[in-house]
VEXNU-820560 format. One record per residue (C-alpha): x, y, z. Coordinates in nm, 3 decimals. Example, Ala and Ser with C-alpha at 12.3 -4.5 7.8 and 13.67 -1.06 7.14 Angstrom:
# residues 2
SITE,1.230,-0.450,0.780
SITE,1.367,-0.106,0.714
This chain:
# residues 654
SITE,8.017,2.072,-6.821
SITE,8.012,1.809,-6.535
SITE,8.347,1.939,-6.405
SITE,8.209,2.252,-6.264
SITE,7.942,2.065,-6.050
SITE,7.959,1.869,-5.746
SITE,7.980,1.486,-5.730
SITE,7.637,1.495,-5.523
SITE,7.453,1.658,-5.785
SITE,7.583,1.451,-6.079
SITE,7.484,1.133,-5.872
SITE,7.133,1.262,-5.809
SITE,7.100,1.316,-6.180
SITE,7.234,0.958,-6.231
SITE,6.970,0.823,-6.008
SITE,6.675,0.983,-6.151
SITE,6.411,0.767,-6.289
SITE,6.276,0.709,-6.647
SITE,5.902,0.875,-6.546
SITE,5.733,1.180,-6.619
SITE,5.811,1.483,-6.398
SITE,5.918,1.827,-6.337
SITE,6.256,1.943,-6.236
SITE,6.384,2.278,-6.066
SITE,6.738,2.406,-6.090
SITE,6.868,2.640,-5.805
SITE,7.197,2.855,-5.775
SITE,7.430,2.915,-5.492
SITE,7.200,3.184,-5.350
SITE,6.894,2.963,-5.353
SITE,6.729,3.132,-5.616
SITE,6.550,2.936,-5.882
SITE,6.693,2.934,-6.227
SITE,6.473,2.711,-6.419
SITE,6.164,2.497,-6.402
SITE,6.116,2.224,-6.670
SITE,5.900,1.919,-6.747
SITE,5.982,1.589,-6.912
SITE,5.827,1.290,-7.025
SITE,6.136,1.114,-6.917
SITE,6.318,1.295,-6.632
SITE,6.638,1.087,-6.649
SITE,6.689,1.140,-7.035
SITE,6.590,1.516,-7.024
SITE,6.787,1.618,-6.723
SITE,7.092,1.419,-6.806
SITE,7.110,1.597,-7.137
SITE,7.197,1.914,-6.935
SITE,7.509,1.791,-6.774
SITE,7.632,1.545,-7.032
SITE,7.692,1.781,-7.330
SITE,7.874,2.108,-7.373
SITE,7.662,2.391,-7.444
SITE,7.957,2.649,-7.502
SITE,7.877,3.027,-7.444
SITE,7.516,2.989,-7.497
SITE,7.234,3.110,-7.259
SITE,7.161,2.751,-7.167
SITE,7.527,2.700,-7.112
SITE,7.542,3.001,-6.882
SITE,7.246,2.877,-6.680
SITE,7.388,2.527,-6.632
SITE,7.715,2.670,-6.491
SITE,7.512,2.851,-6.219
SITE,7.349,2.519,-6.117
SITE,7.446,2.396,-5.753
SITE,7.119,2.217,-5.670
SITE,6.823,2.015,-5.818
SITE,6.470,1.915,-5.715
SITE,6.227,1.684,-5.891
SITE,5.884,1.567,-5.853
SITE,5.763,1.247,-6.018
SITE,5.384,1.268,-6.165
SITE,5.155,1.025,-6.342
SITE,5.139,1.184,-6.685
SITE,5.291,1.456,-6.904
SITE,4.961,1.647,-6.866
SITE,5.020,1.659,-6.494
SITE,5.365,1.740,-6.543
SITE,5.265,2.049,-6.760
SITE,5.030,2.172,-6.508
SITE,5.279,2.133,-6.203
SITE,5.543,2.304,-6.422
SITE,5.338,2.617,-6.487
SITE,5.206,2.634,-6.112
SITE,5.571,2.658,-6.024
SITE,5.670,2.889,-6.261
SITE,5.391,3.123,-6.165
SITE,5.483,3.074,-5.789
SITE,5.878,3.061,-5.792
SITE,5.936,3.309,-6.086
SITE,6.244,3.129,-6.226
SITE,6.500,3.343,-6.419
SITE,6.486,3.153,-6.735
SITE,6.148,3.061,-6.776
SITE,5.870,3.282,-6.992
SITE,5.694,3.453,-6.695
SITE,5.363,3.639,-6.694
SITE,5.361,3.830,-6.405
SITE,5.063,3.841,-6.150
SITE,4.822,4.102,-6.267
SITE,4.534,4.246,-6.062
SITE,4.240,4.002,-6.027
SITE,3.974,4.050,-6.277
SITE,3.653,4.241,-6.208
SITE,3.309,4.091,-6.228
SITE,2.955,4.231,-6.251
SITE,2.762,4.110,-5.955
SITE,2.382,4.098,-5.885
SITE,2.358,4.092,-5.499
SITE,2.090,3.894,-5.343
SITE,1.797,4.077,-5.215
SITE,1.443,4.105,-5.242
SITE,1.516,4.356,-5.505
SITE,1.892,4.263,-5.608
SITE,2.120,4.535,-5.711
SITE,2.391,4.551,-5.978
SITE,2.750,4.630,-5.840
SITE,3.106,4.632,-5.957
SITE,3.309,4.357,-5.780
SITE,3.659,4.254,-5.775
SITE,3.769,3.948,-5.556
SITE,3.686,3.588,-5.494
SITE,3.337,3.480,-5.557
SITE,3.093,3.302,-5.345
SITE,2.755,3.125,-5.397
SITE,2.550,3.405,-5.193
SITE,2.532,3.613,-5.526
SITE,2.517,3.593,-5.897
SITE,2.853,3.678,-6.064
SITE,2.898,3.753,-6.434
SITE,3.243,3.768,-6.597
SITE,3.531,3.810,-6.569
SITE,3.561,4.126,-6.758
SITE,3.884,4.252,-6.885
SITE,3.874,4.587,-6.742
SITE,3.685,4.796,-6.479
SITE,3.556,5.016,-6.770
SITE,3.384,4.705,-6.921
SITE,3.188,4.621,-6.602
SITE,3.064,4.981,-6.542
SITE,2.973,5.028,-6.913
SITE,2.788,4.688,-6.872
SITE,2.605,4.815,-6.564
SITE,2.500,5.158,-6.752
SITE,2.359,4.942,-7.021
SITE,2.158,4.726,-6.791
SITE,2.025,5.042,-6.607
SITE,1.920,5.174,-6.943
SITE,1.744,4.854,-7.040
SITE,1.627,4.685,-6.722
SITE,1.632,4.974,-6.474
SITE,1.781,4.783,-6.194
SITE,1.903,4.953,-5.874
SITE,2.261,5.009,-5.805
SITE,2.258,5.183,-5.458
SITE,2.404,5.031,-5.154
SITE,2.146,4.835,-4.920
SITE,2.199,5.107,-4.645
SITE,2.102,5.394,-4.901
SITE,1.812,5.170,-5.018
SITE,1.678,5.102,-4.668
SITE,1.674,5.469,-4.570
SITE,1.507,5.629,-4.893
SITE,1.183,5.824,-4.852
SITE,1.147,5.930,-5.207
SITE,1.304,5.823,-5.532
SITE,1.653,5.929,-5.618
SITE,1.776,6.119,-5.933
SITE,1.839,5.759,-6.127
SITE,1.430,5.725,-6.102
SITE,1.398,6.046,-6.250
SITE,1.620,5.980,-6.552
SITE,1.448,5.649,-6.596
SITE,1.737,5.448,-6.501
SITE,1.569,5.301,-6.213
SITE,1.213,5.164,-6.135
SITE,1.216,5.282,-5.766
SITE,1.175,4.982,-5.575
SITE,1.310,5.169,-5.263
SITE,0.963,5.340,-5.260
SITE,0.751,5.058,-5.374
SITE,0.687,5.208,-5.723
SITE,0.748,4.837,-5.871
SITE,0.633,4.504,-5.738
SITE,0.870,4.238,-5.631
SITE,0.744,4.003,-5.910
SITE,0.773,4.267,-6.191
SITE,1.125,4.362,-6.058
SITE,1.213,3.992,-6.048
SITE,1.133,3.945,-6.390
SITE,1.362,4.240,-6.485
SITE,1.641,4.074,-6.296
SITE,1.575,3.747,-6.488
SITE,1.589,3.947,-6.816
SITE,1.913,4.093,-6.729
SITE,2.060,3.781,-6.628
SITE,1.950,3.607,-6.950
SITE,2.103,3.909,-7.151
SITE,2.442,3.875,-6.955
SITE,2.429,3.488,-7.074
SITE,2.370,3.584,-7.422
SITE,1.997,3.460,-7.440
SITE,1.889,3.786,-7.625
SITE,1.634,3.662,-7.839
SITE,1.483,3.465,-7.532
SITE,1.471,3.821,-7.358
SITE,1.304,3.978,-7.656
SITE,1.033,3.713,-7.697
SITE,0.980,3.731,-7.318
SITE,0.929,4.112,-7.328
SITE,0.709,4.082,-7.639
SITE,0.460,3.829,-7.474
SITE,0.439,4.041,-7.153
SITE,0.361,4.343,-7.377
SITE,0.088,4.164,-7.584
SITE,-0.070,4.021,-7.246
SITE,-0.086,4.398,-7.115
SITE,-0.229,4.501,-7.435
SITE,-0.500,4.250,-7.443
SITE,-0.590,4.370,-7.080
SITE,-0.614,4.725,-7.203
SITE,-0.316,4.791,-6.956
SITE,-0.177,5.042,-7.222
SITE,0.075,5.209,-6.974
SITE,0.225,4.908,-6.864
SITE,0.228,4.769,-7.243
SITE,0.410,5.099,-7.333
SITE,0.686,5.058,-7.069
SITE,0.765,4.713,-7.207
SITE,0.760,4.847,-7.563
SITE,1.010,5.110,-7.466
SITE,1.227,4.843,-7.285
SITE,1.235,4.633,-7.625
SITE,1.334,4.955,-7.807
SITE,1.608,5.024,-7.570
SITE,1.732,4.657,-7.593
SITE,1.702,4.659,-7.994
SITE,1.934,4.969,-7.989
SITE,2.172,4.822,-7.755
SITE,2.207,4.501,-7.968
SITE,2.254,4.737,-8.292
SITE,2.524,4.947,-8.117
SITE,2.716,4.639,-7.958
SITE,2.708,4.439,-8.269
SITE,2.613,4.128,-8.080
SITE,2.631,3.805,-8.256
SITE,2.283,3.664,-8.131
SITE,2.293,3.306,-8.273
SITE,2.668,3.238,-8.239
SITE,2.938,3.201,-7.980
SITE,2.855,3.332,-7.629
SITE,3.184,3.278,-7.420
SITE,3.493,3.305,-7.620
SITE,3.854,3.406,-7.532
SITE,4.055,3.523,-7.828
SITE,4.438,3.525,-7.778
SITE,4.685,3.679,-8.024
SITE,5.065,3.689,-7.987
SITE,5.333,3.927,-8.137
SITE,5.696,3.913,-8.085
SITE,5.927,4.182,-8.198
SITE,6.265,4.326,-8.042
SITE,6.309,4.054,-7.799
SITE,5.975,4.170,-7.647
SITE,5.643,3.989,-7.674
SITE,5.279,4.074,-7.623
SITE,4.977,3.856,-7.581
SITE,4.645,4.035,-7.640
SITE,4.331,3.880,-7.462
SITE,4.020,3.979,-7.607
SITE,3.700,3.851,-7.420
SITE,3.359,3.770,-7.555
SITE,3.081,3.697,-7.276
SITE,2.725,3.651,-7.365
SITE,2.793,3.729,-7.732
SITE,2.922,4.061,-7.635
SITE,3.280,4.169,-7.709
SITE,3.399,4.324,-7.382
SITE,3.726,4.440,-7.475
SITE,4.093,4.369,-7.461
SITE,4.377,4.334,-7.233
SITE,4.753,4.316,-7.320
SITE,5.020,4.097,-7.122
SITE,5.388,4.144,-7.159
SITE,5.613,3.835,-7.047
SITE,5.954,3.857,-6.915
SITE,6.252,3.640,-6.991
SITE,6.159,3.572,-7.334
SITE,6.483,3.570,-7.511
SITE,6.631,3.343,-7.246
SITE,6.362,3.101,-7.229
SITE,6.353,3.087,-7.611
SITE,6.733,2.981,-7.615
SITE,6.700,2.719,-7.351
SITE,6.389,2.590,-7.504
SITE,6.581,2.556,-7.838
SITE,6.863,2.394,-7.665
SITE,6.619,2.133,-7.513
SITE,6.450,2.052,-7.844
SITE,6.800,1.987,-8.000
SITE,6.843,1.726,-7.731
SITE,6.473,1.583,-7.754
SITE,6.413,1.263,-7.548
SITE,6.288,1.085,-7.875
SITE,6.542,1.246,-8.109
SITE,6.294,1.426,-8.301
SITE,6.282,1.817,-8.303
SITE,5.918,1.952,-8.355
SITE,5.925,2.230,-8.596
SITE,5.624,2.375,-8.460
SITE,5.750,2.437,-8.116
SITE,6.059,2.609,-8.237
SITE,5.854,2.912,-8.316
SITE,5.882,3.173,-8.018
SITE,5.540,3.291,-8.073
SITE,5.398,2.943,-7.993
SITE,5.635,2.931,-7.684
SITE,5.495,3.266,-7.547
SITE,5.104,3.146,-7.621
SITE,5.157,2.821,-7.452
SITE,5.328,2.981,-7.164
SITE,5.027,3.221,-7.126
SITE,4.763,2.962,-7.168
SITE,4.914,2.735,-6.893
SITE,4.987,3.012,-6.648
SITE,4.677,3.248,-6.691
SITE,4.405,2.987,-6.674
SITE,4.542,2.852,-6.335
SITE,4.348,3.112,-6.141
SITE,4.091,3.223,-6.408
SITE,3.780,3.057,-6.542
SITE,3.836,2.897,-6.887
SITE,3.556,2.956,-7.157
SITE,3.452,2.676,-7.352
SITE,3.620,2.816,-7.671
SITE,3.963,2.968,-7.743
SITE,4.046,3.129,-8.053
SITE,4.432,3.118,-8.103
SITE,4.662,3.284,-8.336
SITE,4.903,3.023,-8.310
SITE,4.870,2.639,-8.321
SITE,4.949,2.514,-7.988
SITE,5.002,2.160,-7.862
SITE,4.696,1.944,-7.828
SITE,4.840,1.808,-7.477
SITE,4.818,2.151,-7.363
SITE,4.461,2.214,-7.431
SITE,4.385,1.862,-7.287
SITE,4.572,1.958,-6.961
SITE,4.391,2.289,-6.920
SITE,4.048,2.115,-6.982
SITE,4.148,1.864,-6.721
SITE,4.207,2.126,-6.475
SITE,3.873,2.323,-6.545
SITE,3.687,2.004,-6.537
SITE,3.518,2.098,-6.868
SITE,3.559,2.043,-7.249
SITE,3.764,2.334,-7.418
SITE,3.777,2.369,-7.790
SITE,4.096,2.561,-7.946
SITE,4.046,2.691,-8.287
SITE,4.348,2.808,-8.480
SITE,4.194,2.894,-8.824
SITE,3.874,3.062,-8.749
SITE,3.615,3.170,-9.003
SITE,3.351,3.444,-9.011
SITE,3.279,3.630,-8.701
SITE,3.580,3.475,-8.506
SITE,3.799,3.559,-8.789
SITE,3.717,3.898,-8.731
SITE,3.781,3.893,-8.369
SITE,4.121,3.726,-8.417
SITE,4.222,3.972,-8.672
SITE,4.109,4.270,-8.413
SITE,4.308,4.104,-8.141
SITE,4.627,4.070,-8.353
SITE,4.601,4.424,-8.461
SITE,4.563,4.536,-8.098
SITE,4.857,4.294,-7.998
SITE,5.095,4.485,-8.269
SITE,4.987,4.836,-8.132
SITE,5.054,4.740,-7.769
SITE,5.394,4.592,-7.853
SITE,5.500,4.900,-8.042
SITE,5.385,5.116,-7.766
SITE,5.594,4.909,-7.513
SITE,5.899,4.920,-7.721
SITE,5.853,5.312,-7.783
SITE,5.823,5.372,-7.396
SITE,6.108,5.146,-7.313
SITE,6.313,5.314,-7.588
SITE,6.229,5.630,-7.413
SITE,6.303,5.515,-7.086
SITE,6.647,5.371,-7.175
SITE,6.730,5.709,-7.340
SITE,6.658,5.878,-6.989
SITE,6.853,5.608,-6.818
SITE,7.166,5.696,-7.079
SITE,7.125,6.053,-7.008
SITE,7.146,6.007,-6.633
SITE,7.467,5.819,-6.676
SITE,7.637,6.049,-6.910
SITE,7.538,6.367,-6.675
SITE,7.686,6.196,-6.356
SITE,7.963,6.007,-6.535
SITE,7.852,5.679,-6.376
SITE,8.018,5.356,-6.509
SITE,7.775,5.067,-6.488
SITE,7.895,4.723,-6.604
SITE,7.553,4.719,-6.813
SITE,7.306,5.020,-6.872
SITE,7.024,4.777,-6.820
SITE,7.153,4.662,-6.477
SITE,7.205,5.021,-6.354
SITE,7.041,5.037,-6.000
SITE,6.935,5.337,-5.837
SITE,6.790,5.353,-5.456
SITE,6.624,5.667,-5.344
SITE,6.531,5.765,-4.974
SITE,6.295,6.010,-4.833
SITE,6.139,6.076,-4.489
SITE,5.780,6.137,-4.402
SITE,5.616,6.222,-4.071
SITE,5.341,6.461,-3.959
SITE,5.484,6.705,-3.697
SITE,5.723,6.422,-3.581
SITE,5.427,6.162,-3.536
SITE,5.449,5.818,-3.705
SITE,5.797,5.890,-3.885
SITE,5.879,5.640,-4.177
SITE,6.142,5.621,-4.428
SITE,6.115,5.477,-4.775
SITE,6.353,5.318,-5.009
SITE,6.242,5.290,-5.374
SITE,6.453,5.099,-5.633
SITE,6.495,5.182,-6.012
SITE,6.668,4.900,-6.217
SITE,6.625,4.765,-6.580
SITE,6.495,5.098,-6.689
SITE,6.193,5.093,-6.455
SITE,6.077,5.113,-6.097
SITE,6.109,4.779,-5.916
SITE,5.807,4.831,-5.663
SITE,5.872,4.450,-5.534
SITE,6.173,4.569,-5.394
SITE,6.040,4.888,-5.224
SITE,6.092,4.886,-4.855
SITE,5.949,5.094,-4.556
SITE,6.127,5.157,-4.237
SITE,5.956,5.246,-3.897
SITE,6.196,5.526,-3.746
SITE,6.199,5.506,-3.373
SITE,6.443,5.620,-3.087
SITE,6.499,5.962,-3.236
SITE,6.376,6.319,-3.154
SITE,6.057,6.381,-3.313
SITE,6.082,6.559,-3.636
SITE,6.464,6.516,-3.671
SITE,6.476,6.438,-4.027
SITE,6.856,6.402,-4.011
SITE,6.849,6.146,-3.756
SITE,6.579,5.931,-3.965
SITE,6.808,5.955,-4.248
SITE,7.088,5.825,-4.054
SITE,6.906,5.536,-3.930
SITE,6.748,5.420,-4.231
SITE,7.079,5.440,-4.414
SITE,7.272,5.244,-4.154
SITE,6.981,4.971,-4.148
SITE,6.990,4.945,-4.539
SITE,7.352,4.941,-4.599
SITE,7.533,4.808,-4.262
SITE,7.497,4.429,-4.334
SITE,7.566,4.487,-4.695
SITE,7.882,4.668,-4.622
SITE,7.986,4.356,-4.386
SITE,7.911,4.124,-4.659
SITE,8.123,4.299,-4.909
SITE,8.426,4.341,-4.658
SITE,8.384,3.970,-4.580
SITE,8.406,3.881,-4.963
SITE,8.713,4.108,-5.013
SITE,8.891,3.946,-4.725
SITE,8.799,3.571,-4.800
SITE,8.975,3.389,-5.116
SITE,8.660,3.216,-5.197
SITE,8.287,3.227,-5.078
SITE,8.243,2.850,-5.054
SITE,8.262,2.519,-5.220
SITE,8.092,2.395,-5.524
SITE,7.773,2.340,-5.325
SITE,7.771,2.681,-5.211
SITE,7.851,2.598,-4.851
SITE,8.156,2.747,-4.683
SITE,8.279,2.795,-4.340
SITE,8.140,3.132,-4.289
SITE,7.841,3.179,-4.529
SITE,7.841,3.542,-4.642
SITE,7.531,3.755,-4.631
SITE,7.334,3.705,-4.966
SITE,7.418,4.012,-5.159
SITE,7.206,3.919,-5.475
SITE,6.908,4.028,-5.338
SITE,7.036,4.354,-5.222
SITE,7.335,4.446,-5.409
SITE,7.503,4.794,-5.365
SITE,7.343,5.036,-5.605
SITE,7.550,5.246,-5.844
SITE,7.376,5.551,-5.723
SITE,7.196,5.663,-5.394
SITE,6.958,5.951,-5.407
SITE,6.846,6.115,-5.080
SITE,6.569,6.365,-5.104
SITE,6.718,6.666,-4.943
SITE,7.029,6.932,-4.988
SITE,7.341,6.970,-4.802
SITE,7.206,6.877,-4.465
SITE,7.088,6.516,-4.576
SITE,7.388,6.463,-4.794
SITE,7.632,6.548,-4.494
SITE,7.429,6.286,-4.281
SITE,7.454,6.040,-4.567
SITE,7.843,6.107,-4.605
SITE,7.888,6.040,-4.216
SITE,7.700,5.696,-4.270
SITE,7.892,5.596,-4.576
SITE,8.227,5.708,-4.415
SITE,8.172,5.488,-4.083
SITE,8.053,5.186,-4.331
SITE,8.340,5.237,-4.538
SITE,8.125,5.287,-4.889
SITE,8.208,5.506,-5.158
SITE,8.104,5.853,-5.092
SITE,8.074,5.898,-5.486
SITE,7.762,5.703,-5.466
SITE,7.546,5.955,-5.280
SITE,7.360,6.233,-5.455
SITE,7.114,6.476,-5.291
SITE,6.796,6.631,-5.487
SITE,6.785,6.975,-5.349
SITE,6.463,7.185,-5.447
SITE,6.554,7.497,-5.661
SITE,6.426,7.848,-5.593
SITE,6.089,7.872,-5.484
SITE,6.087,7.479,-5.474
SITE,5.960,7.489,-5.828
SITE,5.973,7.161,-6.026
SITE,6.245,7.175,-6.290
SITE,6.467,7.372,-6.076
SITE,6.625,7.102,-5.876
SITE,7.008,7.077,-5.837
SITE,7.197,6.775,-5.749
SITE,7.423,6.775,-5.444
SITE,7.741,6.547,-5.428
SITE,7.873,6.401,-5.104
SITE,8.212,6.356,-5.243
SITE,8.288,6.726,-5.273
SITE,8.193,6.790,-5.633
SITE,8.028,7.099,-5.730
SITE,7.635,7.128,-5.743
SITE,7.480,7.029,-6.072
SITE,7.173,7.174,-6.245
SITE,7.098,6.953,-6.540
SITE,6.822,7.197,-6.683
SITE,6.450,7.200,-6.688
SITE,6.408,6.999,-6.998
SITE,6.695,6.739,-6.917
SITE,6.599,6.382,-6.971
SITE,6.829,6.305,-6.678
SITE,6.669,6.557,-6.454
SITE,6.318,6.392,-6.536
SITE,6.459,6.053,-6.433
SITE,6.574,6.181,-6.110
SITE,6.245,6.358,-6.045
SITE,6.028,6.058,-6.113
SITE,6.245,5.830,-5.876
SITE,6.244,6.107,-5.610
SITE,5.860,6.177,-5.631
SITE,5.806,5.801,-5.632
SITE,6.035,5.779,-5.301
SITE,5.790,6.061,-5.154
SITE,5.489,5.899,-5.256
SITE,5.573,5.572,-5.113
SITE,5.705,5.736,-4.784
SITE,5.375,5.950,-4.717
SITE,5.130,5.673,-4.799
SITE,5.318,5.468,-4.539
SITE,5.333,5.742,-4.273
SITE,4.953,5.789,-4.316
SITE,4.859,5.428,-4.259
SITE,5.079,5.410,-3.967
SITE,4.928,5.748,-3.844
SITE,4.583,5.601,-3.887
SITE,4.672,5.268,-3.716
SITE,4.820,5.477,-3.416
SITE,4.504,5.699,-3.393
SITE,4.233,5.461,-3.429
SITE,4.375,5.099,-3.420
SITE,4.238,5.025,-3.749
SITE,4.108,5.191,-4.066
SITE,3.946,5.529,-4.090
SITE,3.580,5.551,-4.117
SITE,3.634,5.704,-4.479
SITE,3.773,5.386,-4.598
SITE,3.458,5.176,-4.497
SITE,3.222,5.120,-4.814
SITE,2.907,5.297,-4.749
SITE,3.015,5.561,-4.507
SITE,2.992,5.904,-4.643
SITE,3.020,6.242,-4.496
SITE,2.675,6.224,-4.339
SITE,2.703,5.895,-4.164
SITE,3.067,5.996,-4.030
SITE,2.932,6.295,-3.887
SITE,2.647,6.121,-3.714
SITE,2.886,5.859,-3.575
SITE,3.146,6.123,-3.437
SITE,2.883,6.327,-3.298
SITE,2.716,6.020,-3.120
SITE,3.025,5.860,-2.958
SITE,3.239,6.183,-2.946
SITE,3.516,6.101,-3.181
SITE,3.692,5.829,-3.356
SITE,3.811,5.653,-3.043
SITE,3.460,5.631,-2.917
SITE,3.333,5.478,-3.228
SITE,3.608,5.207,-3.214
SITE,3.539,5.121,-2.852
SITE,3.141,5.081,-2.946
SITE,2.974,4.765,-2.985
SITE,2.806,4.640,-3.301
SITE,2.450,4.712,-3.130
SITE,2.571,5.056,-3.030
SITE,2.670,5.156,-3.370
SITE,2.362,5.007,-3.512
SITE,2.164,5.251,-3.302
SITE,2.279,5.549,-3.495
SITE,2.023,5.680,-3.731
SITE,2.107,5.568,-4.095
SITE,2.351,5.281,-3.972
SITE,2.192,4.926,-4.074
SITE,2.288,4.619,-3.871
SITE,2.525,4.498,-4.157
SITE,2.699,4.826,-4.194
SITE,2.742,4.815,-3.830
SITE,2.923,4.499,-3.855
SITE,3.153,4.632,-4.115
SITE,3.238,4.936,-3.915
SITE,3.316,4.702,-3.615
SITE,3.539,4.488,-3.803
SITE,3.731,4.760,-3.990
SITE,3.810,4.938,-3.639
SITE,3.928,4.614,-3.470
């Protein structure tokens, strides 16, 4: 294997220290291929280059390596943490990778004389109290409704609260105690807040005892109305405890993780228990599972100490370890993890070290924990089956399009389609969008928007010419340079004239334009000037009456129009891609238009601004521009606009 690598790379391998650390492999284009850890860097890395790995995946990866970076650390635990931080950041091609998901939502109790319940997503601070994280927005909102029923805490914005003169509907339906109009004392409300917090932390027995003691005290003072209110509160809480099947005396905060692998795909199902309540599940689907498993298998064959741990051979263990190491980088770790597979002790110790708290991992749970794990395993199987069914359907649509248009991709999975659309409002804020379909799915990380300038407003043809030229001119030059040059560079990926990196933006097998003959003619002109094949261009022309399902395909190379049929799987895929390009273009155009008109966000986008406040602001300042030029003090002088909200408006418009 060493004959395909440069002397410089091999000398770097030979000079590595026999210390724990992390290594990264790069290809000629500078992309990260693989990130790994080792107790002994020299032994581990040398195994890659000294042995023949044949036509395996690990051999294929090694043949691409042109550069290496290493970092020495103090321990294997540090190496493990650094490895997974780098995997999450660099997204290597041959590591099991869990893509970044949206941040988890929290339930917030906002600081105030009469604190309010709120849904929250983002970074937490010390100013307010936060409970969670929760697996979904639905779980937070369900918890808020539950707390409203039992403890009757307010949920209204501070600006709404400050301007109430009579209680709202929530008071009428017994979901709020009406602090806005003084129907409850600050002391009584504070007690309800304390009980709600204790409930969220799982101290349900304490809450019930506190309510019972208060009820008895009121009854002894012959305050029967207040005692009845507390009795009703206890009844509501008891019903909730029964309906939610809350384990009062057992675990409070637990994460249950179950993994399922099938058909080259994997699913990790995370079930979350907070305050003794099972809040729900969230499924995660890693990528690169097969590649990473093959390479890991090769690493174990060449283990540094000559051993080959049987446990680590299981792909389920690899997936679960990757999830734990990557997921808990940014997410708080509960004290207990219930796991479907036995992961390494070093991993749990490393995560504990990172979190600064002791974490217990349970592999063979009993009683309630066993029931939780069985539910998580069932959900993992169902979610994976759903994914495989959806992917099978999507692959069938890709195959149908390939057959219908007589395309000839090297591999169906690598078929790449790019689609363009133009959007503007009467010529204002013209933007073009380019969306990408590859691997049987929309690749939103590769979407691009183009600001169109220097054309007659409203000239869609000129806009299409500009975006296609900007998208493909450099790529056409790079392709021509590769054709003329016998080699692109030496073994280190450096040549006399380094070509444009075509890996990141390779020529697609199909270029869709949203439009008929006119747009296709413009695309044909651009491709002819650039020397690109006209057969790649297909226009999506709306059918009679612009009805969905009647679209026809227009070809730039002279072929006759094609109508695929209303129920055609190929047309469904074309329509999906076209609609995504239209959506992406129009959202970009609207954002640009808003910025041009206002210099910032629209009033409607600011939390706490409804139709009435918006109308008052526009009436006072004579329009959006007047609001944008007003000071914080001027904005706060408008009826219904508190100082905090005035600051929010000012920040949003500047």
